[in-house]
C-alpha positions in Angstrom: 0.0 0.0 0.0 1.5 3.4 -1.0 2.2 6.0 1.6 -0.6 8.3 0.6 -3.0 5.4 0.3 -2.0 4.2 3.8 -2.6 7.7 5.3 -6.0 7.9 3.7 -6.9 4.4 4.7 -6.0 5.2 8.3 -8.1 8.3 8.4 -11.1 6.6 6.6 -11.0 3.7 9.1 -10.7 6.0 12.0 -13.7 8.0 10.8 -15.9 4.9 10.6 -14.8 3.7 14.0 -15.1 7.1 15.7 -18.6 7.5 14.4 -19.5 4.0 15.6 -17.8 3.8 19.0 -16.5 7.3 19.9 -13.0 8.6 19.8 -12.2 7.6 23.4 -13.3 4.0 22.8 -11.1 3.5 19.7 -7.4 2.8 20.1 -4.7 3.4 17.5 -4.1 -0.4 17.6 -7.7 -1.0 16.7 -7.5 1.4 13.7 -4.3 -0.4 12.5 -6.0 -3.7 12.9 -9.0 -2.5 10.9 -6.9 -1.9 7.8 -4.4 -4.7 8.3 -1.3 -2.8 9.2 1.0 -2.9 12.2 0.7 -0.3 14.9 4.3 0.8 14.0 3.2 1.4 10.5 0.3 3.6 11.7 2.7 5.6 14.0 4.9 6.2 11.0 2.1 8.2 9.5 0.4 9.6 12.6 2.2 10.0 16.0 -1.0 9.7 18.0 -4.8 9.7 17.8 -4.9 13.4 18.2 -3.1 13.8 14.8 -5.7 11.6 13.2 -8.6 13.7 14.7 -6.9 16.9 13.4 -6.6 15.4 10.0 -10.3 14.5 10.0 -11.1 18.0 11.1 -9.1 19.5 8.3 -10.9 17.2 5.8 -14.2 18.2 7.2 -13.3 21.9 6.8 -12.2 21.3 3.2 -15.6 19.6 2.5 -17.4 22.6 4.1 -15.4 25.0 1.9 -17.3 23.5 -1.1 -20.7 24.1 0.5 -20.8 27.7 1.6 -20.2 29.4 -1.7 -22.5 31.9 -3.4 -23.9 30.9 -6.8 -21.7 32.6 -9.5 -23.2 35.4 -11.4 -26.7 35.5 -9.9 -28.7 36.1 -6.8 -29.3 33.1 -4.4 -32.6 31.3 -4.6 -34.7 29.2 -2.3 -33.2 26.1 -3.8 -29.7 27.4 -3.1 -30.5 28.0 0.5 -32.2 24.6 1.1 -29.5 22.7 -0.8 -26.7 24.5 1.2 -28.4 23.6 4.4 -28.9 19.9 3.3 -25.3 19.6 2.4 -24.2 21.1 5.7 -26.3 18.7 7.7 -25.1 15.8 5.6 -21.5 16.8 6.5 -22.6 16.8 10.2 -23.8 13.3 9.7 -20.7 12.2 7.9 -18.4 13.5 10.7 -20.9 13.0 13.5 -18.3 12.0 16.0 -16.9 15.5 16.0 -20.2 17.2 16.8 -21.1 14.5 19.3 -17.7 14.8 21.2 -16.9 18.5 20.4 -16.3 19.8 24.0 -14.2 16.8 25.0 -12.1 16.8 21.9 -11.4 20.6 22.1 -10.6 20.3 25.8 -8.1 17.5 25.2 -6.2 19.1 22.3 -5.3 22.8 22.4 -4.1 22.7 18.7 -7.5 21.4 17.6 -9.2 24.1 19.8 -7.2 26.8 18.1 -8.0 25.5 14.7 -11.7 25.2 15.5 -11.9 28.8 16.8 -10.2 30.1 13.6 -12.7 28.1 11.4 -15.6 29.4 13.5 -14.6 33.0 12.9 -14.1 32.4 9.2 -17.4 30.6 8.9 -19.3 33.4 10.5 -17.8 35.8 8.0 -18.9 33.5 5.2 -22.4 33.1 6.7 -22.6 36.9 6.9 -21.7 37.3 3.2 -24.2 34.7 2.3 -26.9 36.4 4.4 -26.1 39.8 3.0 -26.5 38.5 -0.5 -29.9 37.1 0.5 -30.9 40.5 1.9 -29.7 42.3 -1.2 -31.8 39.9 -3.3 -34.9 40.7 -1.1 -34.9 37.2 0.4 -34.3 38.3 4.0 -36.3 41.2 5.4 -34.2 44.3 5.8 -35.4 44.8 9.4 -33.3 41.8 10.6 -30.0 43.2 9.4 -29.1 44.7 12.8 -29.4 41.3 14.3 -27.5 39.4 11.6 -24.6 38.4 14.0 -26.8 37.0 16.7 -29.0 35.1 14.2 -26.0 33.6 12.5 -24.4 32.6 15.8 -27.7 30.9 16.8 -27.8 29.0 13.5 -24.2 27.9 14.0 -25.1 26.6 17.5 -28.0 24.6 16.1 -25.8 23.0 13.4 -22.9 22.2 15.7 -25.1 20.6 18.4 -27.8 18.9 16.3 -26.0 15.5 16.3 -25.6 15.7 20.0 -29.3 16.4 20.3 -30.1 13.3 18.2 -27.8 11.2 20.4 -30.2 12.0 23.3 -33.6 12.0 21.7 -33.2 10.4 18.2 -30.9 8.4 16.0 -27.9 10.2 14.6 -27.4 7.3 12.1 -30.8 8.1 10.5 -30.4 10.4 7.5 -34.0 11.5 7.7 -33.6 12.6 11.3 -30.4 14.4 10.5 -32.2 16.3 7.6 -34.8 17.3 10.1 -32.2 19.8 11.3 -32.7 21.7 8.0 -36.4 22.1 8.9 -35.4 23.5 12.3 -33.1 26.1 10.7 -35.8 27.1 8.2 -38.2 27.4 11.2 -35.8 29.8 12.9 -35.2 31.8 9.6 -38.9 31.8 8.6 -40.0 35.0 10.3 -37.1 36.8 8.7 -37.7 35.7 5.1 -39.8 37.4 2.5 -43.3 35.9 1.9 -42.4 35.0 -1.6 -39.1 33.3 -0.6 -40.7 31.6 2.3 -43.3 30.1 0.0 -40.5 28.9 -2.3 -38.7 27.3 0.6 -41.9 25.5 1.6 -42.3 24.2 -1.9 -38.7 23.1 -2.1 -38.6 21.6 1.4 -35.7 19.4 2.4 -35.1 16.9 -0.4 -35.8 13.3 0.2 
């Protein structure tokens, strides 16, 4: 197995195991066993489990970077908003271990905590640009603009903790329950959307 392939295989196996059994319950030896390599081979690529978690976090951020982008050359539509939310919550499901164990992971790894905070600040800036484009297109009522920051922070909190909520009252492995998070976000946004756009969102709905 080539070096790059081995690194990817380690991370892929770790993601599956972390999602299934939590980070704390999965040892590096188990990850190595999962893909049929020696622990020494794993440590050649990653010195410890924290490095694997950081790599998964970076991969998740890269995936997010493809989601929160404005449509080129036109104003955003109801379909753009709904699809962006759907893709966001699908990423939460794909990397559900991270949302589920967020506080513990950040408390245990200062490097990861610093990266997370930097991403949080960047994401809020991206959300603001997206929201301002919706306001310019007449999608969001202009009266909400003074409260953009608080609203966007609230939506971030919903997204970051939705998987933890499902761990308690639902099933985080159920794609339909994960997508219900989209409906929650739209319910929060609803009073601030134009009547026309709100009707479009209702007709679009979360895709099945």
